[in-house]
C-alpha positions in Angstrom: 8.1 -45.8 45.7 5.7 -47.5 43.2 5.0 -46.3 39.5 1.5 -45.0 40.2 2.7 -43.3 43.4 5.4 -41.7 41.1 3.0 -40.6 38.4 0.4 -38.9 41.2 3.0 -36.8 42.1 4.2 -35.9 39.1 0.8 -34.5 38.1 0.2 -32.9 41.0 3.5 -30.8 40.9 2.6 -30.1 37.1 -0.7 -28.6 38.2 0.7 -26.4 41.2 3.3 -25.2 38.6 0.6 -24.6 36.5 -1.6 -22.3 39.0 1.5 -20.4 39.4 2.5 -19.8 35.8 -1.4 -18.7 35.2 -0.8 -16.4 38.8 1.8 -15.0 37.0 0.7 -14.1 33.7 -2.2 -12.7 35.3 -0.2 -10.1 37.3 2.2 -9.2 34.1 -1.4 -8.0 32.3 -2.1 -4.0 32.9 -4.5 -3.5 35.6 -8.0 -3.1 34.4 -10.9 -2.6 36.6 -13.1 -5.3 37.9 -15.8 -3.9 36.3 -14.1 -3.3 32.7 -13.8 -7.6 32.6 -17.8 -7.5 33.1 -18.2 -5.5 30.0 -22.1 -4.5 30.8 -24.2 -3.8 28.3 -23.2 -1.1 25.8 -24.6 2.6 25.3 -23.9 5.0 22.3 -22.1 8.0 23.8 -22.4 11.0 21.5 -25.6 10.9 19.1 -28.7 12.1 20.7 -31.7 9.6 20.9 -34.1 9.6 18.1 -36.4 6.8 16.2 -35.2 4.9 13.7 -35.4 5.7 10.5 -34.9 9.3 11.3 -32.8 11.7 10.1 -29.0 12.3 12.0 -29.0 15.1 14.5 -27.3 18.5 13.0 -24.5 20.2 15.0 -24.8 23.7 15.8 -22.2 24.6 18.5 -19.2 23.1 19.8 -16.9 23.9 22.7 -13.6 22.0 22.8 -11.6 22.3 26.4 -8.4 20.6 25.7 -4.6 21.3 26.2 -5.1 24.3 28.1 -7.7 26.1 25.2 -11.1 26.7 25.2 -12.4 26.9 21.8 -16.3 27.6 20.2 -17.1 26.7 17.1 -20.4 27.9 15.5 -22.1 26.3 12.4 -23.3 29.6 9.7 -26.3 28.9 7.5 -24.3 28.0 4.7 -22.9 24.9 6.8 -19.4 26.4 7.2 -18.2 26.0 10.6 -15.8 28.8 12.2 -14.2 29.6 15.3 -16.1 32.3 17.2 -13.6 32.3 20.4 -10.7 32.7 21.4 -10.6 34.1 17.9 -13.1 34.9 14.7 -11.4 32.8 11.7 -12.4 30.2 9.9 -12.6 26.4 11.2 -10.0 23.7 9.9 -12.3 21.6 7.7 -10.6 18.4 8.1 -10.4 18.5 11.6 -14.7 19.7 12.1 -15.1 16.7 9.9 -13.3 14.4 11.9 -14.8 15.6 15.2 -18.7 15.5 13.9 -18.3 12.2 12.5 -17.4 11.0 15.8 -19.9 12.8 17.7 -22.7 11.7 15.5 -21.3 8.3 15.2 -23.6 5.5 16.4 -20.6 3.2 17.4 -21.3 1.6 20.5 -19.1 1.7 23.4 -19.0 -0.5 26.5 -19.6 0.3 29.8 -16.1 0.1 32.2 -17.8 1.3 35.4 -21.3 1.5 36.3 -20.3 3.4 39.6 -17.1 4.8 40.3 -15.9 6.6 42.5 -13.4 9.6 43.4 -10.4 7.4 43.3 -11.9 5.6 40.1 -12.0 8.6 38.2 -8.9 9.8 39.2 -7.3 6.6 38.1 -9.7 7.0 34.5 -8.0 10.7 34.4 -12.0 12.0 34.4 -11.5 13.7 38.0 -9.7 16.6 36.3 -11.2 15.3 33.0 -7.9 15.6 30.0 -10.1 17.1 27.4 -14.4 18.3 27.4 -16.4 18.5 24.5 -20.1 20.0 24.8 -21.9 19.7 21.5 -25.5 21.2 20.6 -28.0 19.6 18.2 -31.4 19.7 17.0 -32.9 16.9 15.5 -34.2 17.3 12.1 -37.9 17.6 11.2 -39.3 15.5 7.7 -38.4 18.7 6.0 -35.1 19.3 7.5 -35.9 22.1 10.0 -36.5 22.0 13.9 -33.5 24.6 14.5 -35.5 26.5 16.7 -38.1 23.7 18.0 -36.8 23.5 21.7 -38.3 19.8 22.1 -36.0 19.3 18.9 -32.8 20.4 20.9 -30.4 18.3 22.4 -26.8 19.2 24.1 -24.6 16.5 24.9 -21.2 17.1 27.2 -18.5 14.6 27.2 -15.8 14.2 29.4 -12.4 12.4 28.2 -9.7 10.8 30.4 -6.6 8.8 29.9 -5.8 6.3 27.6 -6.0 2.5 28.5 -2.5 1.4 27.6 -3.7 -2.2 27.6 -5.8 -1.6 24.3 -5.6 1.9 23.3 -9.1 3.0 24.6 -10.0 6.3 26.3 -12.4 6.4 29.2 -14.8 8.9 28.7 -18.0 9.8 30.5 -21.2 12.1 29.8 -22.5 15.0 31.7 -25.0 13.7 34.0 -24.3 10.0 33.7 -22.0 8.4 36.3 -21.0 5.3 34.2 -17.3 5.4 32.7 -17.4 3.8 29.3 -14.2 2.8 27.0 -13.8 4.6 23.6 -12.3 3.9 20.8 -8.8 5.8 20.8 -9.7 7.7 17.4 -12.4 9.2 19.6 -9.3 11.3 21.5 -7.9 11.7 18.1 -11.0 13.6 16.7 -12.2 15.3 20.3 -8.9 16.3 21.9 -8.1 19.3 19.7 -6.4 22.7 20.6 -7.7 26.2 19.1 -4.6 26.1 16.7 -5.6 22.5 15.5 -9.3 23.6 15.3 -8.3 27.0 13.2 -8.0 27.1 9.1 -4.3 27.3 8.2 -5.0 28.7 4.7 -4.1 32.3 6.0 -3.1 33.3 2.3 -5.8 31.8 0.2 -9.4 32.3 -0.1 -8.6 34.0 -3.1 -10.8 32.5 -6.3 -10.0 33.9 -9.7 -13.6 34.4 -10.8 -13.8 37.0 -7.7 -10.7 38.9 -8.6 -10.9 42.4 -10.4 -6.8 42.9 -10.1 -3.5 41.5 -8.7 -0.9 43.9 -7.8 2.2 42.9 -6.5 5.6 45.0 -5.3 8.3 42.6 -4.6 12.3 43.7 -3.9 12.2 46.4 -6.5 10.3 44.9 -9.5 6.1 44.1 -9.5 3.7 43.7 -11.9 -0.3 44.6 -12.2 -2.9 41.9 -13.3 -6.3 42.6 -14.4 -9.0 40.5 -15.5 -11.3 40.3 -18.0 -14.2 39.9 -15.5 -16.6 37.2 -16.9 -14.2 35.3 -19.0 -11.3 33.3 -17.7 -8.9 35.9 -19.5 -5.9 38.1 -17.8 -4.1 40.6 -18.8 -0.5 41.9 -18.1 -0.6 45.7 -17.5 2.3 46.5 -16.1 5.2 46.5 -16.4 4.6 45.7 -19.7 0.9 45.4 -21.5 0.7 41.7 -22.6 -2.0 38.7 -22.5 -0.8 36.8 -19.5 -0.8 33.1 -18.7 -4.5 32.3 -17.6 -2.5 28.8 -16.1 -0.3 30.3 -14.3 -2.4 33.1 -12.9 -4.5 30.1 -11.4 -1.2 28.2 -10.4 0.3 31.3 -8.7 -3.3 31.3 -6.6 -3.3 28.0 -5.9 0.4 28.1 -4.5 -1.0 30.9 -2.5 -3.5 28.9 -0.5 -1.4 26.0 -0.4 1.1 27.8 2.3 -0.4 27.0 5.6 0.0 28.9 8.8 3.0 27.4 11.1 1.7 29.6 13.8 -0.5 32.6 14.6 1.1 34.8 16.6 -0.6 37.6 18.8 -0.7 40.7 16.0 0.4 44.2 17.6 2.2 47.2 16.0 5.6 46.8 18.1 5.8 43.1 16.7 4.5 44.0 13.1 7.9 46.3 13.1 10.1 43.5 14.5 9.4 41.0 12.0 10.1 43.7 9.2 6.3 44.1 8.1 6.5 47.7 7.8 8.7 47.5 5.0 8.1 44.0 3.5 9.7 41.7 0.7 6.5 41.4 -0.7 3.6 43.8 -0.9 0.1 42.6 -2.7 -2.9 43.8 -2.8 -6.1 42.2 -4.5 -8.9 43.8 -5.4 -12.6 41.8 -5.5 -15.6 42.4 -7.5 -17.4 42.4 -4.4 -15.9 43.3 -1.2 -13.3 45.2 0.4 -9.4 44.6 -1.3 -7.1 42.3 0.3 -3.3 43.3 1.0 -1.3 40.4 2.0 2.4 41.4 3.1 5.0 39.1 3.7 8.4 39.6 5.5 11.6 37.7 6.7 13.8 37.7 9.8 16.6 35.6 11.1 16.4 34.9 14.4 18.9 32.9 16.4 20.3 31.6 13.2 16.7 30.6 12.0 14.9 31.8 9.1 11.4 32.7 9.5 8.4 34.1 7.4 5.8 35.6 8.5 2.4 37.3 6.8 0.0 39.7 7.3 -3.5 39.4 5.8 -5.5 42.5 6.0 -8.8 42.9 4.7 -10.7 46.0 6.1 -10.5 46.2 10.0 -10.0 42.6 9.7 -6.1 41.2 10.3 -4.4 38.4 10.6 -0.7 37.6 11.3 0.8 34.1 10.9 4.2 32.4 10.5 4.6 30.4 7.3 7.0 28.5 5.4 9.7 30.2 3.8 8.5 29.1 0.3 5.4 31.6 0.6 8.0 34.0 -0.3 8.2 33.0 -4.1 4.4 32.3 -4.4 3.9 36.3 -5.6 7.4 37.2 -6.4 7.9 35.9 -10.0 9.6 36.9 -13.3 7.0 39.0 -15.4 7.9 36.8 -17.9 6.3 33.6 -16.4 3.1 35.4 -16.4 3.0 36.2 -20.1 0.7 34.1 -22.5 2.8 31.4 -24.1 0.9 31.1 -27.1 2.2 32.5 -29.9 -1.1 33.8 -31.6 -4.1 35.0 -29.7 -7.7 34.4 -31.8 -10.7 32.7 -31.5 -11.0 29.6 -33.8 -14.5 30.5 -34.5 -14.1 34.1 -35.7 -11.7 32.9 -38.3 -13.3 33.0 -42.1 -10.0 33.4 -44.2 -6.8 32.2 -44.0 -3.8 33.3 -46.0 -0.5 30.9 -46.1 2.5 32.4 -46.9 5.3 29.8 -48.2 7.8 32.7 -48.4 11.1 32.6 -50.9 8.5 34.3 -53.4 5.9 31.9 -53.9 2.2 32.7 -54.1 0.4 33.0 -51.0 -2.4 30.2 -50.5 -5.8 31.7 -49.6 -8.8 29.5 -48.1 -12.0 30.9 -46.9 -15.2 29.4 -45.1 -18.1 31.6 -46.6 -20.8 29.5 -45.2 -22.7 30.4 -42.1 -21.3 28.9 -38.7 -19.0 25.9 -38.9 -20.6 25.1 -42.3 -19.6 21.5 -42.0 -16.9 19.2 -44.2 -17.8 21.3 -47.3 -17.1 24.6 -45.6 -13.4 25.4 -46.5 -12.4 26.2 -50.2 -9.1 27.3 -51.8 -9.6 30.8 -53.3 -6.1 31.1 -55.2 -3.6 30.6 -56.4 -6.1 27.6 -57.7 -9.4 27.5 -56.9 -11.0 24.3 -55.6 -12.2 22.7 -52.7 -10.3 21.9 -49.5 -9.8 19.6 -47.1 -12.1 20.4 -44.3 -10.4 18.7 -41.5 -6.6 19.4 -42.7 -7.8 23.2 -42.4 -9.6 22.9 -39.1 -6.3 20.9 -37.7 -4.1 23.4 -38.9 -6.2 26.2 -37.0 -6.4 24.0 -33.9 -2.6 23.6 -34.1 -2.0 27.3 -34.6 -3.8 28.2 -31.5 -2.1 25.9 -29.4 0.9 26.7 -30.5 3.3 28.2 -27.3 6.6 29.9 -27.5 9.6 28.1 -25.7 11.7 31.2 -25.2 10.7 34.9 -25.0 13.5 37.3 -26.7 13.9 41.2 -27.5 10.8 42.9 -27.2 10.5 45.6 -30.0 13.5 44.6 -32.0 14.7 48.0 -34.2 15.0 45.3 -36.9 13.0 42.3 -37.0 15.5 41.2 -40.6 18.5 40.3 -38.0 16.1 37.8 -37.2 15.0 36.4 -40.8 11.8 37.8 -40.3 10.1 40.4 -43.2 6.9 40.8 -45.3 8.3 38.1 -47.3 8.7 35.8 -44.5 7.0 32.1 -44.5 3.7 32.3 -42.4 0.3 32.6 -41.7 -2.6 35.1 -41.2 -6.0 34.9 -40.0 -8.6 37.0 -40.9 -12.6 37.7 -40.0 -15.6 38.0 -42.0 -15.2 41.6 -42.8 -11.2 40.6 -43.8 -9.8 42.1 -40.3 -6.6 40.5 -39.4 -7.0 38.7 -35.9 -3.4 37.0 -36.1 -0.3 36.5 -38.1 3.0 34.3 -37.7 5.9 35.3 -39.7 8.6 32.8 -39.4 12.6 33.7 -39.3 15.8 31.8 -39.4 16.8 28.9 -37.3 17.8 30.1 -33.8 21.8 29.5 -33.2 22.8 26.3 -31.5 19.2 25.1 -31.4 18.0 23.3 -34.6 14.6 22.5 -33.8 13.9 26.1 -32.7 13.2 29.2 -35.0 12.8 32.7 -34.7 9.0 34.0 -35.1 6.9 36.9 -34.5 3.3 36.2 -33.1 0.3 38.6 -31.5 3.1 40.3 -29.4 5.7 42.4 -29.6 8.6 40.7 -28.9 10.7 37.8 -30.6 9.8 34.5 -30.2 11.5 31.2 -29.8 9.1 28.5 -31.4 9.5 25.0 -32.1 7.6 24.3 -35.2 7.9 20.7 -34.8 4.2 18.9 -36.0 3.0 21.9 -37.9 3.6 21.9 -41.3 2.3 24.7 -42.9 1.5 24.1 -46.4 3.7 25.3 -49.5 1.4 24.8 -52.3 -2.6 24.7 -52.9 -2.5 21.1 -53.7 -1.5 20.6 -49.8 -4.9 21.6 -49.0 -7.1 20.3 -51.9 -8.7 17.0 -52.8 -6.6 16.6 -55.5 -7.7 13.7 -58.5 -5.3 11.4 -58.7 -2.8 10.9 -61.9 -4.0 8.9 -64.9 -2.7 5.9 -66.1 -0.1 5.6 -68.9 -2.8 4.3 -70.8 -5.5 6.2 -69.9 -3.3 9.4 -70.8 -2.5 8.2 -74.3 -6.0 7.3 -75.2 -7.4 9.9 -77.9 
């Protein structure tokens, strides 16, 4: 065989092999409808038709049939979404937001099949849809109205099928439109939601500090009562002791309560409540509101087949919700009273302080500074009255008051001790006294001896009745008047000798 003939035969063999390889590659790809490969013109799936430049549609009602559930949601006047069936409850904000984003999206989706047969629909999972979403919306007019205008109302029903394993898209079809579309996989993630996914998991929360009058908690043989000074951020402990409460700790308590998300919502019934131990709960709390009926929350724990489970019952008037919650929910309200006490050593309003008396201790004369000017008085306001009159360093006094207001106890000790002397605290102790314009005492700090085995802590007495352990680092109280005055520099030796 000549060289030319050999080359021709080789080319034919390679060509046949190449065609065979291409055919084999094609047979290995996931099967896709022929119409899918043609990619007809894209269309919008969800958004109602509207003229360019007009406002986006406002959705008012949504019905989701998915995962064996049918869930109905409605938008309230203030814009909040709620479940209206099969239960009445708040909606899960993030889930509804994702659903609305998908429904209102203008992202175009390719047409897969213009005229599918029943066999095609079966293949796409649309003969018996995996999920169906019906959404009602209105196209707002220039003023944002139009909810009651029939010409502006629009309803879209979308059926979702199976996922295309080739590219992760999902087959979808609109009610009244025979075409099958390919939507992004995120569409299924947003719309294929059951009732639990669409329902708010904040079973215990929705209790804001500003709306509360009091919080009463009974937990495993102990409890407390907190009362709110309405109109202010201040809270007071009234039981088991009368003390100032730590505002930040109360806020943290409510925040922790809100973060306890429900794991499930069992169907509530009297027998189930008894079985779960809610008739004799571990935690029983009552929240009194400024407006509306009080909220009662009960928490109980049971062990089933070696698994510890905690349930909560939230009641307000005739409305009750039962849910399983994380075990950590038990400690959200069951806290030691000492944690709720205000850690601040002194309780006063800085703007009310008009006279400060510093007690150096050890028999030294007290140092009194006064601000007799109206208001803050500027940089000339504070003056030393005794023992040596003079102009005080205004910002030094202001800094001391700020530090005293921020001083917190490291620990609480004995309450109402019979003898303060054993802590080194007496009338002659070092400290400071704060007075108002009329000379009435606003607060007093008395410092005692160092706390044993804690060189940086000292015993102290503040605005409360208990012994405190405080760290005075960074707060140096004046021991003489010169520590507060603008003292003149000492004269030079030759100047002092001049007659």
